[in-house]
N, C-alpha and C positions, 0 to 999 in steps of 0.2 A: 441254134441254142434251146435248150429246156428250161422252162421255168415252173417249179412248183408252189403254188399260192395255198397257204395256210390259215385258215380261218374257222371261227367256232361255226357261224352260222353262213348258209349260202343258199343262191335261189330262193329268197324271203326279202321281205320289205326292210329297209334300213339304209342309212347311209353307207358303212362299212361294206354292206353287202352288194349295194349298188356299185360302189368303188369297185371291188372285186370283179363282180361280173362285168362291166364294162371294160375293165384291163385286161381280163382273159380273153373275152371273146374277141377283142380288138388286136391284141396280140398274135390269136390264132389266125386273124384275118391276112395278117401282114407275114405269114408264113413261119411264127415260133412253134416249137411244139409245148404245149401248156398243159397241166393238170390242175386241179384243184383238190386239196386234202381238207375235209369240214367234218366237223359233228354230226351226230343225230339229232340236236336240239333245234327246235321251231320257235322256243321261246325261252331263253337262260334268265330271264327276270322271274318265270316261275316254274323253271325247271321243266319242260314240256318237250317229249321225245315225241318224233315223226317215227311214223311206221315205213311210209313209201315214198321214196325218192327216184328221181331221174338219175340214171348212171352215165349223161351226158347233156349238156345243158349249153345251147348257142353253139355245138358243136365241140365245147370243150369236156374232155373225159371228168367226172367226178367220183372221187371215193368218200365214203362215210365212215365213222369211226363212232365206235361208244365212247361215254364220256364220262369220266369218276368227277362229282362235285368238288372236293377237296382230297389232296393226298396226306392231309395231317389229321390227327384225332381232335374231336371238339375240346376247347379248353374246359378245366375242372371250374374255374372259378364262375359264377353266375354273369358277372359283369362282363367279363371277356368275351364269355360265350355269346353275349349278347351282341357286343362289338362285333365280333368275327362273322356273324351271321350273314352277311353281304359280301364276305372275303372269300368266292368259291374256289378261285385258282384252277379252272376246269383243265383236266388231262385227257387227253384224247389214247384211248386204249389201243395199241397197235401202230400208232403213229410214228416212234421213233424206228422201226423195222421198216416200215414203207418208206420212210425218207431214205434210210440206208441204201435202199433198193431200188429207189427211184433215178439213178442215174442223172440226177439233175445237176445242170450248170450253176443255177442260181435256186436257192430257197427265198420265199418271199414271204413273210408272216405277218398277219394283221391282229391289231389291238393289242393294248398296254394290259397288264397284271393278268394276262391269262397264260396258264400253264404250258400251252401249246408253243407260247413263243421260247419258254425255257427248253423244250423236247427240240425246237426246232435249232436253238443256239447249240444244244448238245451235240445233234447230227453233224451241223455245219463245223464245228470245231474238229471232230474227230473226223470226218471225212475230207476236211479242207475244201470245204463248199462254200460260196460268198454267200452270206445272210443279209438280207434286207429285212428290214422292219418297218411297217407302217404304222406307226403307235396310236392314231385316232385317240389323242390323249383326252381323258376326262378327269379334272379334278375333281377332289371330294365335293358333294353337295353339303350347300350351308347344314342343311336339317341334320347331318350326322353328328353324333356327339366326339367329345374331343378326344376319347381314347380310341373310336373309331377312324377318325381321321389321322390321329397318328400312327395307326397300324396299317391306313392306305400310304401315308407318306415313307413308311419303313419299307413295304411293297415297291415304292418308287426307287427308292435309294438301292435296295436289293435288287432289281432289275438292272438299275444303270450300272452296277459293279460286277454283274454277271453277265447275262444275255448281250446287253447292250455293248460291251467289252469285244464280245464276239461279232456282233454285226460289224459288215464294213459299211453300212449307211443305214442312217435311221430318218425315214419319209415323214415329213410333218405338211400337214395340207395349208397350213398358214402361216405366218412370220410369230404371230400371237403363240400361237401351238408350239414352234419351234423355241421362243423363249422359254417357254414351261419346261419344256423337256432336257433344254440345256442345263438345266437347274441341278439335274442328278445324273446325267449321261453324256458320254464324250460330246464335248460341245462341236468339235471339228468335223464328226461324222454325219451330223444333222444337216439334210437336204429338204429345202421347202419345194413341193410341186402340187399345186393345187390340185383338185378333181376338175370335171367338168360337165358339159353338157351336149346331148347331140342335136346341135342346131337343127340338122335336116328333118329331123321329126316334128319340131315346131313351125316348120315353113310353111304348111298347108293347113290354114285353119279349117277348110272344108272338108278335110280329110278326117276332122274328128267329129265322134256323133256325140248326141246329148246322151246324157244318163237315164237310166230306166225309172228314176224315181221324180216326181216334182221337185223344183228348187224353186226359192223365192226369186222375185224379179229383181232384188238388189239384194247383196249377200256378201258379209265380210266372210272370209274363210280362213280355217287353220288346216295345216296338212302335214300329218307326222303320227309317232305313237302316241296312244292316249297313255303317258306316262309321268310318272311324279315329278321329272326334271323339265317338262315340256311349259311349264309356266301357266298350263290352262285355270288354276285357281287365281292367278294374278288376272288373267283376263276375263273372266266372269266377274271380279270385283270391278274392274273400268267397265264393263259391260252394264252392270248393275247401277252405276253411278249417273246413268242418263236416265232421263224422263222416260217414262214409257212409251212414249207417243214418237220420242225419236230414237229409241233403241234401234241400232241396225239387227237386221235377222244374220246369225251366226251358223256356218254351215262346218261341221267337224268330220275332215276325211282322214282315216287312216285306222290301223289295228288297235284293238285294247292290248294294253298291257296291266291289267288288274284294277285302272282308276277309273273306268267308265261309271260304275254302279254307284261309286262313292261321288264322282262329280255331276251325275245325274240327279242325285239326292242335294246336291251344293246348288245346281241350279234352280231345283225348285223351291228350294229354301229362298234364294233370292230373286224368286220371280220370272227367270229367265226362260222357263220351261218352253213357255209359247214360242220362242223366237231363235229355240236350238234346233238344228237338225242333224242327227247323227246319222253319216253314211256307212261308217266303217270301211272296210278295205275295199277300195276300188282297182280291180286286178288287170281291167283292161286296158291299154296305155291310151286308147282314142278317148274313153269316158274321163280318164284320168285327167288329159288336157283339157276335155270340153268342160269340167267343173273348174278348171284353174282359170281358163280362158272367160269363163262366165261371172267370175267373181268381182265384185267393185273393187277389192283389195284384199290383199294376203297378208296375215299378220302371224308372227312369228315369237311368241312371247317367252320364249324358253330362260331357264336359270344358268345352261349352259349349252353351245354348240360350238364342236370344233371346227365346223366350216356351214352347214345349212345349205345341204343340195337343192332343196324345195326352193329357195331363192332365185337358184339360177333358171328354174321351171317358170316361177311368176313373171321374172324378168323377159325372158323369151315369149311369153305369152302375152307382154304389154299389161300386165297385171299388177300396180303400184304393189310396193311392199313396206310394212311396218314389224320392225324388229326391233329386240333388247341390244343393248350395245354391251355384248359378252362374247367370249371367245373369239371366233373368227370372223363373226357377221360384219363388225364395222369393217375389215377388208372387203370381203365379199361384196358391200355396199357402197366402197370407196369413200369410207368414211361419212356418209350418209349424203354423198350426192346423189347416189342411184336409189336411194328409200330412206323412210324417217327411221332414225334411231332414237329408242326412249332408255331411260335406265330402268334395270330389272326391278320390279316390285313399286315403281312410282305408278300408282295407279292414275291418278290425274294427269301425268305425261302422256301415257298411252291412252286415255280417254281422249286429250285433247288431238292426239295424231289420228287416231280411228275419225274423229267428226269433220278434222279437215280434208283428210283422204277421201272420205264419203260422200261428203257434201259439196266440197268446193272443186270445180270442173278445171280452175286455172292450175290448181295442185297436182290434182288426178293427173291432167295431161304432162304436166312436166315430169312427175315421176315416172309415169309410163316411159315417155320418152328417154329420161336418164336410164331408166332399167334395159330399155332395149340397146342403147348404145354400150352399156357396160357389159351386157351378156356377151356382146358380139366378141370379145376379146376372150373368150371361155370355149374351147370346144373339146372333148376327148382324145380327139388326133392328137393334138398338143399334149398333152398329159402322157400319152402313151408314145409318144416319141421320147420326151423325157425318161421314162421309166425305161425305155430299151436303150438310150444311150447310159444309160446308170448302170444297166446290167453287162452291156459292152465293157465299159471302162472297169468293171469290179472283175469281170472274166478274165479280162485282159492283163489287169493287174496281178490276180492270181497266178496266170501263166508265167508273167516274168518271174515272180517270187520262186516259182517250182524251178525255173531253168536255170541250169549250170551257168556259172559265170564264163564269159569268155576267156579263153587263154591266149 
């Protein structure tokens, strides 16, 4: 069976990128033929293109395509033009021809509101190839204008009436995401397949090495993109509410998506500069794991997360988790039994959760144990098995539809 995965970015940090990489390399390991088709973008938020890419990652062939930001002209109205600035609908140049020639048994496209999904659907329909779409759905940010939220909703409905009617299956990572997708897409085609974690990689703490920079003796940790939806303003406000002598050190690990300079200025204004350490992107897996293992607690204060893979990493490390009760995070944390959940934007609740987890040994131990027990239910091997079963079901169903009726 040959499966072509289509995604905007690949071999890069991020939840979608990790999911595609883990699925493809593990499908390859069990004997499937796999390819990845991706754009030349390394940062779609600032539209930064890469120049040098590997043609094979983990034994999986990767093809890169140039990308158009949007296939439609900018609106004449200044108000509509401002609202449409974030609606890029990236199109991969040459993707349609490549998919037609790929001889794929299944096309698996990733992410919602991207032109590559529409392109994959067009080829799937014309060539009678089963299409799977992992939506990785992200609703409009609360900060967006009413006009832009309306435009994004129109996109949702448009995808639901076009590409998602071609798709044989729509994969959501959580039940919450599935409920949102069913509002505009064919409900019966939505399947829930959570991502996973490589538990073997976390099994040997002594194999991980300390990072090359000094870290505080006790620290709170944030891991993720330094982006507007990650709630770092909210976290800074919560930390600023602590008396300076009681304020925990914060380590921030992840790539900058255009927000770090502003957040550094805000941290200075709030008096947090002495207690915040910016690590940037830590690429060595052993160093990455060492930073998470060394944290007293991990905090994910996001406005939205479809799933939050970093929570699985923290639980595997025995590091207690504090997260906002948004998106799929409550499901990952078993509705708060495997980690502390707080309402997004509630500075007092977040501060209380940080204080209790950082200072109360009983709370810390209870959450660490609950997290380890919870993460034992997840492994990438399970996610891969469920995806393979889905592909086989769709291929068999397509063959049955093409077969002539028995005489």
